[in-house]
C-alpha positions as CSV (number, residue, x, y, z in Angstrom):
1,M,-143.6,-75.1,51.8
2,T,-142.5,-72.5,49.2
3,K,-141.6,-69.2,50.8
4,R,-143.7,-66.3,49.4
5,T,-141.7,-63.9,47.1
6,T,-141.9,-60.4,48.4
7,R,-140.9,-56.9,47.2
8,P,-139.4,-54.2,49.4
9,L,-142.1,-51.7,48.5
10,S,-142.9,-48.6,50.7
11,G,-145.7,-46.1,50.3
12,W,-149.4,-45.7,50.2
13,I,-152.0,-47.2,47.8
14,V,-155.4,-45.5,48.1
15,L,-157.7,-48.3,47.2
16,D,-161.2,-47.6,46.0
17,K,-162.6,-50.6,48.0
18,P,-165.3,-52.4,46.1
19,L,-168.7,-53.4,47.6
20,G,-168.7,-56.8,49.4
21,L,-165.1,-56.9,50.3
22,G,-163.9,-56.5,53.9
23,S,-160.9,-54.4,54.8
24,T,-158.8,-57.4,55.7
25,Q,-159.7,-59.1,52.5
26,A,-158.8,-55.9,50.5
27,V,-155.4,-55.8,52.2
28,G,-154.9,-59.5,51.3
29,R,-155.7,-58.8,47.7
30,V,-153.3,-55.8,47.5
31,R,-150.6,-58.0,49.2
32,R,-151.0,-60.7,46.6
33,I,-151.0,-58.2,43.7
34,T,-148.0,-56.2,44.8
35,Q,-146.1,-58.9,46.7
36,A,-145.2,-56.3,49.3
37,A,-143.4,-57.6,52.3
38,K,-145.5,-55.7,54.8
39,V,-149.0,-54.4,54.4
40,G,-151.7,-52.8,56.6
41,H,-154.7,-50.4,56.3
42,G,-155.5,-47.0,57.8
43,G,-159.1,-47.4,58.8
44,T,-161.6,-50.2,58.5
45,L,-164.5,-50.1,56.0
46,D,-167.4,-52.5,56.3
47,P,-168.0,-54.9,53.4
48,L,-171.1,-53.0,52.4
49,A,-169.1,-49.7,52.2
50,T,-167.1,-48.6,49.3
51,G,-164.4,-45.9,48.7
52,V,-161.2,-44.7,50.2
53,L,-159.2,-47.4,52.0
54,P,-155.6,-46.2,52.5
55,I,-153.3,-49.2,52.4
56,A,-149.8,-48.9,53.8
57,L,-146.8,-50.8,52.3
58,G,-143.5,-51.2,54.0
59,E,-142.3,-48.1,55.9
60,A,-145.7,-46.5,55.5
61,T,-147.1,-49.0,58.1
62,K,-145.3,-46.9,60.7
63,A,-147.6,-44.0,59.9
64,M,-150.9,-45.9,60.0
65,A,-151.8,-44.4,63.4
66,F,-151.9,-40.9,62.0
67,V,-154.4,-42.0,59.3
68,L,-156.5,-44.0,61.8
69,D,-156.8,-40.9,64.0
70,S,-157.6,-38.5,61.1
71,D,-160.9,-37.0,60.1
72,K,-163.0,-38.8,57.5
73,T,-165.7,-37.8,55.0
74,Y,-168.6,-40.1,53.9
75,R,-171.5,-39.9,51.5
76,F,-174.4,-42.1,52.7
77,T,-178.0,-42.8,52.0
78,I,-180.6,-43.4,54.7
79,R,-183.6,-45.5,54.0
80,F,-186.5,-44.3,56.1
81,G,-189.2,-46.7,57.4
82,T,-187.2,-49.7,58.5
83,A,-184.6,-50.3,61.2
84,T,-182.4,-53.4,61.0
85,T,-180.3,-55.4,63.5
86,T,-177.0,-54.2,61.9
87,E,-178.3,-50.7,61.1
88,D,-177.4,-51.2,57.4
89,A,-179.0,-53.2,54.5
90,E,-177.4,-56.5,55.6
91,G,-179.5,-56.9,58.8
92,E,-182.9,-58.2,59.6
93,V,-185.8,-55.7,59.9
94,I,-186.6,-55.2,63.6
95,A,-188.9,-52.1,63.4
96,S,-190.9,-50.2,60.8
97,S,-192.6,-46.8,60.5
98,D,-194.9,-45.1,58.0
99,A,-193.5,-41.7,58.9
100,R,-191.3,-40.0,56.2
101,P,-189.7,-36.7,57.1
102,A,-190.2,-33.7,54.8
103,D,-187.1,-32.1,53.3
104,A,-187.5,-29.0,55.4
105,A,-187.7,-31.1,58.6
106,L,-184.6,-33.1,57.6
107,R,-182.6,-30.0,56.9
108,A,-183.7,-28.4,60.2
109,A,-182.6,-31.4,62.2
110,L,-179.0,-31.5,60.8
111,P,-177.5,-28.7,63.1
112,R,-178.5,-30.8,66.1
113,F,-176.1,-33.5,64.8
114,T,-173.1,-31.3,64.2
115,G,-170.4,-30.5,66.7
116,P,-169.4,-32.6,69.8
117,Q,-171.9,-35.5,70.2
118,Q,-172.5,-38.5,72.5
119,Q,-173.0,-41.5,70.2
120,V,-174.0,-45.1,71.0
121,P,-172.0,-47.4,68.6
122,P,-173.9,-50.1,66.7
123,A,-174.1,-53.5,68.4
124,F,-172.6,-55.0,65.2
125,S,-169.3,-53.2,65.5
126,A,-165.6,-54.3,66.1
127,L,-165.5,-52.8,69.6
128,K,-164.4,-55.2,72.3
129,V,-166.6,-56.1,75.2
130,D,-164.8,-58.2,77.9
131,G,-162.3,-59.3,75.3
132,Q,-164.9,-60.2,72.7
133,R,-165.9,-58.3,69.5
134,A,-169.4,-56.7,69.8
135,Y,-170.4,-58.2,66.5
136,D,-169.6,-61.7,67.7
137,L,-171.8,-61.2,70.7
138,A,-174.6,-59.8,68.6
139,R,-174.4,-62.7,66.1
140,A,-174.7,-65.1,69.0
141,G,-178.0,-63.4,70.1
142,R,-176.4,-61.5,72.9
143,P,-176.1,-57.9,71.6
144,P,-174.0,-55.8,74.0
145,D,-175.3,-52.7,75.7
146,L,-172.6,-50.3,74.5
147,P,-172.1,-47.0,76.4
148,P,-172.2,-43.8,74.4
149,R,-168.9,-42.3,73.2
150,A,-167.8,-38.8,72.5
151,V,-167.5,-38.0,68.8
152,V,-167.3,-34.9,66.7
153,I,-169.2,-34.2,63.5
154,H,-167.7,-31.2,61.7
155,R,-170.2,-31.0,58.8
156,L,-173.5,-32.7,57.9
157,E,-175.4,-31.8,54.7
158,L,-178.3,-33.1,52.7
159,V,-177.1,-33.6,49.1
160,D,-180.0,-35.5,47.5
161,R,-183.6,-36.6,48.2
162,P,-184.5,-39.0,45.3
163,D,-187.8,-40.0,46.9
164,A,-189.6,-40.0,50.3
165,D,-187.9,-43.2,51.4
166,H,-184.3,-42.2,50.8
167,A,-182.1,-39.2,51.6
168,T,-178.4,-38.9,50.7
169,L,-176.1,-36.9,53.0
170,E,-172.5,-36.1,53.3
171,V,-170.7,-36.0,56.7
172,A,-167.2,-34.9,57.7
173,C,-166.4,-36.4,61.1
174,G,-163.7,-37.2,63.6
175,K,-162.3,-40.5,64.8
176,G,-164.7,-43.1,66.1
177,T,-167.8,-41.8,64.5
178,Y,-170.2,-44.5,63.2
179,V,-172.3,-43.4,60.2
180,R,-174.8,-46.2,60.9
181,S,-175.4,-44.8,64.4
182,L,-175.8,-41.3,62.9
183,A,-178.4,-42.5,60.4
184,R,-180.3,-44.4,63.1
185,D,-180.3,-41.4,65.5
186,L,-181.3,-38.9,62.7
187,A,-184.2,-41.1,61.6
188,L,-185.4,-41.4,65.2
189,A,-185.2,-37.7,65.8
190,L,-187.4,-37.2,62.7
191,G,-190.1,-39.4,64.1
192,S,-189.2,-42.4,61.9
193,V,-186.7,-45.3,61.9
194,G,-184.0,-45.9,59.3
195,H,-180.8,-47.6,58.3
196,V,-177.9,-47.0,56.0
197,A,-178.6,-48.2,52.5
198,M,-175.4,-46.9,50.9
199,L,-172.1,-45.8,52.4
200,R,-169.0,-44.5,50.5
201,R,-165.9,-43.0,52.1
202,T,-164.6,-40.1,50.0
203,R,-161.8,-38.9,52.2
204,A,-159.5,-40.3,55.0
205,G,-157.1,-37.7,56.3
206,P,-155.0,-36.5,53.4
207,F,-156.3,-39.2,51.1
208,D,-159.0,-38.2,48.7
209,V,-161.2,-40.5,46.5
210,R,-159.6,-38.7,43.5
211,M,-156.3,-40.5,44.4
212,A,-158.0,-43.9,44.6
213,V,-157.3,-46.8,42.3
214,T,-159.3,-50.0,41.8
215,L,-157.9,-53.5,42.3
216,E,-158.2,-54.0,38.6
217,T,-156.1,-50.8,37.9
218,L,-153.5,-52.0,40.4
219,Q,-153.3,-55.4,38.8
220,E,-152.9,-53.8,35.3
221,A,-150.1,-51.6,36.6
222,I,-148.2,-54.6,38.0
223,E,-148.7,-56.6,34.8
224,S,-147.4,-53.7,32.7
225,D,-144.3,-53.3,34.9
226,P,-143.7,-56.7,36.6
227,D,-140.1,-55.7,37.7
228,L,-141.2,-52.3,39.0
229,S,-138.5,-50.7,36.8
230,H,-140.6,-47.7,36.1
231,S,-140.1,-44.6,38.2
232,P,-142.2,-44.0,40.1
233,P,-143.4,-47.6,40.4
234,L,-147.0,-48.7,39.9
235,E,-147.6,-45.9,37.4
236,G,-148.0,-43.3,40.3
237,A,-150.5,-45.5,42.3
238,L,-147.9,-45.9,45.0
239,L,-147.8,-42.6,46.9
240,P,-144.8,-41.5,49.1
241,V,-144.8,-42.5,52.8
242,V,-144.8,-38.8,53.7
243,T,-148.2,-38.3,52.1
244,A,-150.0,-39.4,55.2
245,L,-148.1,-36.8,57.3
246,A,-149.0,-33.8,55.2
247,D,-150.8,-32.1,58.2
248,I,-147.7,-32.4,60.4
249,P,-145.3,-29.4,60.3
250,A,-142.0,-30.1,58.5
251,L,-138.6,-29.6,60.2
252,A,-135.6,-29.3,57.9
253,I,-132.5,-31.0,59.4
254,T,-129.0,-31.8,58.2
255,E,-127.9,-35.2,56.9
256,E,-125.7,-35.5,60.0
257,D,-128.7,-34.9,62.3
258,A,-130.7,-37.4,60.2
259,C,-128.1,-40.1,61.0
260,R,-128.4,-39.4,64.7
261,L,-132.2,-39.6,64.6
262,R,-132.1,-42.9,62.7
263,F,-129.9,-44.3,65.5
264,G,-132.5,-43.1,68.1
265,Q,-130.5,-40.2,69.3
266,A,-131.9,-36.8,70.2
267,I,-130.6,-33.7,68.4
268,R,-130.7,-29.9,69.0
269,V,-132.0,-27.5,66.4
270,P,-132.0,-23.6,66.1
271,G,-135.0,-21.8,67.4
272,T,-137.2,-22.1,70.5
273,G,-140.0,-24.4,69.3
274,P,-143.4,-24.1,71.0
275,A,-143.8,-21.7,73.9
276,S,-144.9,-24.6,76.2
277,G,-145.2,-28.3,75.9
278,S,-144.0,-30.2,72.9
279,L,-144.8,-30.3,69.2
280,L,-144.8,-33.2,66.7
281,E,-143.0,-32.5,63.5
282,R,-141.7,-34.6,60.5
283,A,-138.0,-34.3,60.2
284,M,-136.9,-33.9,56.6
285,A,-133.4,-34.1,55.2
286,A,-132.8,-33.1,51.5
287,G,-136.5,-33.6,50.9
288,H,-136.7,-37.1,52.3
289,L,-138.6,-38.2,55.4
290,V,-136.4,-39.2,58.3
291,A,-138.6,-39.4,61.4
292,I,-141.6,-38.1,63.3
293,V,-140.0,-36.2,66.1
294,E,-141.2,-34.5,69.3
295,R,-139.8,-31.0,69.7
296,A,-139.6,-29.2,73.1
297,G,-137.7,-25.9,72.8
298,S,-134.6,-26.7,70.7
299,D,-134.5,-30.3,71.9
300,V,-135.7,-32.9,69.3
301,R,-136.2,-36.6,70.0
302,P,-137.3,-39.3,67.5
303,V,-140.7,-40.8,68.0
304,R,-140.9,-42.9,64.9
305,V,-137.9,-43.4,62.5
306,F,-138.2,-44.3,58.8
307,N,-135.6,-46.2,56.9
308,P,-134.4,-44.5,53.6
């Protein structure tokens, strides 16, 4: 068997994931196009969803947890009048209603769905139940009874009402929020039923849809620079590893201390740090990311070290 040729690429590609492609499939496509040695993604998108899928290459895979835990923004369309098994357009219709909420009633209901919420995830989700994925149980005709989970919805706005059957909204939400559940619960609260007809992620943590590239654009960038001799490589589509850590305070350190952190050793820095507890910071030496560190007083220990 011929060993796959790989490139030592590190950084982030913000993919504008196309409709019909799962997140794992999208990662596979990016891996084949870039030939990166190590690839992962920072937040699953369903095949019927499009938009921002941050894909980590090389050293960036060490920062995926920070993107997975970050806030997200979505634009989605509810179709009122039909509920489906999957709570999106892919499922079979299981309930219907002739009720269609007026714009005023819809806007009036939105504040009830902002702030901390208890949300029941969709039966067709990747959550595990006794070691099995919920969607596998649901497809086998045994949909699990999932308990509600605490989520936070920061903002929920009506952006368009093209007709009585459809409403397009934008939501900014915290980790673990299911837009399909939000659409289901909002329709029920308005005396109807509904499902998600369109879903597009426009932001994931520091990654915005304006940074996103298509698979076609990525392929063209590789073909125009097959040896990656341009600087920066991939015509700017490859963002620095540190991009994902923009919300973490920076700590400037010396090259000497950078060497210690890379060997897993703790260092001491001037200043007192937080008044109590510890603080996560990104240690930077000469403008380059060295490590994510935990600082308590003047003591700094490495949590995650990045190779230069």
